[in-house]
VOGU-3710 file (C-alpha; in Angstrom, 3 decimals, decimal comma):
1> mtggrsgiga> 77,259/-15,097/138,003  77,705/-15,018/134,238  76,559/-17,879/132,045  74,356/-19,097/134,865  71,452/-20,499/132,863  73,096/-23,745/131,734  76,025/-26,103/132,226  78,609/-25,271/134,875  77,002/-21,906/135,620  73,614/-23,412/136,380
11> aivaalegev> 75,278/-26,011/138,609  77,074/-23,285/140,572  73,818/-21,366/140,992  72,170/-24,541/142,312  75,033/-25,099/144,768  74,937/-21,582/146,184  72,738/-20,637/149,079  70,802/-17,403/148,898  70,003/-15,006/146,086  72,235/-15,036/143,010
21> evvdiadgrd> 72,274/-12,380/140,296  72,593/-14,144/136,950  73,929/-12,341/133,889  73,286/-14,471/130,818  72,753/-13,946/127,106  69,617/-16,071/127,457  68,121/-13,147/129,380  69,372/-10,568/126,896  72,367/-9,565/129,040  75,531/-9,799/126,951
31> vsepatwsal> 78,686/-9,975/129,096  80,796/-8,707/126,199  78,989/-5,348/126,335  80,362/-2,836/128,867  76,844/-1,455/129,344  75,759/-4,792/130,815  78,321/-4,385/133,580  77,717/-0,689/134,202  74,028/-1,500/134,766  74,793/-3,781/137,730
41> egpfdaafln> 74,352/-2,185/141,130  76,096/-4,480/143,612  77,792/-4,551/145,956  79,000/-8,147/145,624  81,362/-10,202/147,734  81,627/-13,101/145,261  81,516/-13,430/141,493  81,715/-16,342/139,072  82,686/-15,272/135,550  81,620/-18,382/133,733
51> agivtgegdv> 80,133/-17,437/130,342  81,896/-19,080/127,428  81,452/-20,535/123,954  83,448/-22,557/121,429  84,051/-21,825/117,740  83,413/-25,414/116,679  86,163/-24,946/114,081  89,356/-26,977/114,169  90,794/-25,719/110,867  92,110/-22,217/111,416
61> aslsdeayrr> 92,161/-21,656/107,632  88,377/-22,027/107,653  87,757/-19,815/110,682  85,352/-16,988/109,878  85,816/-13,429/111,093  82,428/-13,640/112,809  83,267/-16,814/114,744  86,634/-15,394/115,812  85,217/-12,093/117,047  82,308/-13,817/118,779
71> vlaanvdgvv> 84,428/-16,229/120,826  86,854/-13,490/121,889  83,966/-11,238/122,908  82,229/-13,875/125,017  85,255/-15,600/126,511  87,742/-12,760/126,980  85,917/-9,421/126,856  83,228/-10,745/129,193  85,847/-11,527/131,840  87,969/-8,391/131,420
81> fgvrelaarl> 84,972/-6,053/131,514  83,576/-7,943/134,499  86,792/-7,829/136,514  87,240/-4,156/135,657  83,785/-3,272/136,991  84,128/-5,479/140,068  87,445/-3,855/140,937  86,263/-0,327/140,221  82,962/-0,279/142,099  81,104/-3,584/142,555
91> mpaggsivvt> 83,366/-5,062/145,262  84,096/-2,045/147,477  84,623/-4,225/150,557  86,654/-6,880/148,741  85,635/-10,366/147,789  86,493/-13,362/145,665  86,253/-13,945/141,901  86,358/-17,295/140,123  86,966/-17,254/136,373  86,010/-20,375/134,446
101> aslagltemp> 88,908/-21,058/132,101  89,537/-24,632/130,959  92,131/-27,367/130,877  92,560/-25,988/127,338  94,078/-22,937/129,037  96,940/-25,064/130,335  97,509/-27,402/127,402  96,823/-27,707/123,687  93,392/-28,238/122,130  93,827/-28,923/118,390
111> idpvyaltkh> 90,094/-29,462/117,818  89,444/-25,755/118,571  92,658/-23,687/118,647  90,921/-20,328/119,074  88,922/-21,574/122,053  92,256/-22,669/123,550  93,655/-19,213/122,775  90,898/-17,557/124,802  91,347/-19,883/127,755  95,131/-19,382/127,794
121> alvgfvrsva> 94,382/-15,650/127,800  92,136/-16,016/130,843  94,720/-17,964/132,823  97,375/-15,368/132,007  95,015/-12,524/132,892  94,067/-14,052/136,242  97,705/-14,604/137,213  98,703/-11,104/136,117  95,825/-9,107/137,612  95,858/-10,942/140,958
131> pqleargiri> 98,416/-8,697/142,733  96,562/-5,445/142,058  93,234/-6,992/143,016  94,756/-8,355/146,214  95,692/-4,788/147,141  91,965/-4,028/146,947  91,062/-7,010/149,098  89,879/-9,089/146,128  91,050/-12,629/145,385  90,825/-14,086/141,881
141> nalcpgivdt> 91,409/-17,647/140,714  90,919/-19,591/137,495  88,987/-22,837/137,254  90,419/-25,230/134,648  88,085/-28,200/134,187  88,589/-30,971/131,678  85,675/-32,188/129,588  82,359/-31,371/131,232  78,895/-32,499/130,180  77,617/-29,123/128,984
151> piipqevraq> 75,709/-27,957/125,893  78,813/-26,322/124,352  80,492/-29,685/123,648  79,857/-30,456/119,962  78,537/-33,900/119,055  81,664/-34,648/117,014  83,781/-34,107/120,117  81,542/-36,386/122,169  81,955/-39,056/119,492  85,744/-38,932/119,969
161> lgglrpmdpa> 85,641/-39,507/123,717  85,357/-43,281/123,495  84,830/-44,655/126,980  85,664/-41,318/128,658  82,633/-39,834/130,369  82,405/-36,033/130,653  82,290/-34,733/134,216  79,021/-33,820/135,876  78,690/-30,002/136,105  77,780/-30,430/139,788
171> fvaeaaleal> 81,277/-31,763/140,510  82,830/-28,757/138,762  80,556/-26,505/140,808  82,052/-28,039/143,965  85,505/-27,138/142,674  84,362/-23,592/141,897  83,173/-23,125/145,476  86,454/-24,528/146,775  88,374/-22,022/144,656  86,058/-19,211/145,786
181> rsgntgeawv> 86,713/-19,946/149,461  90,434/-20,473/149,076  92,640/-17,928/150,763  94,997/-18,024/147,781  94,866/-15,826/144,701  96,180/-15,883/141,143  96,011/-19,665/140,904  94,617/-22,169/138,415  92,546/-25,032/139,777  92,612/-28,178/137,667
191> vqpnrierfe> 89,389/-30,186/137,750  89,484/-33,736/136,444  87,249/-36,712/137,317  87,475/-37,214/141,105  90,350/-34,734/141,265  90,541/-31,057/142,253  93,971/-29,508/142,768  95,942/-26,323/142,266  98,168/-26,358/139,198  101,900/-26,134/139,851
201> ypgvpgpr> 103,522/-23,925/137,223  107,049/-24,811/136,133  109,614/-22,113/136,703  110,686/-19,936/133,788  114,415/-20,229/132,989  116,307/-17,092/133,900  119,385/-15,586/132,236  122,550/-17,652/132,143
//
């Protein structure tokens, strides 16, 4: 479990039965560092790759190099390095991986375009890596929740919600467990208030 000390990650940890290994920056374990993953011993039969941050910057002209590199490292590198290590040695008997993406990985998010970029990347990665993982007996799915009541939501975003209440992380944790136990792979699970369902992708037009 990455990002398991707060928000959705903490809710998933609370919903799981038994011992959970948590990898979190709060404990000095940076998921964007390959050494963090090579230090894990395993084996694991389930993994939730949940760590993520926002840039807090809506104006791309004002985006700093540091903020850009930081969000890509946490949101994208942390998942790619994790999946690589799980596939290579940490899931020798197969298993199931759930990657926390976002509804921003399926639609636009003008208030933080680079955050949306990272979440689109995760959805594309999950869909594309699924076949080779399936050959190893590993399923992988993306969780795409809407607005969740977590510490990463800036106050200015909360002020724009009006009467819309962010979802309880515990409800998103239920969806994560549903995705984990699903027999399907390479799918995106949309999580909205009182709604959990697999996203139906439109077909891509072929040649005329």
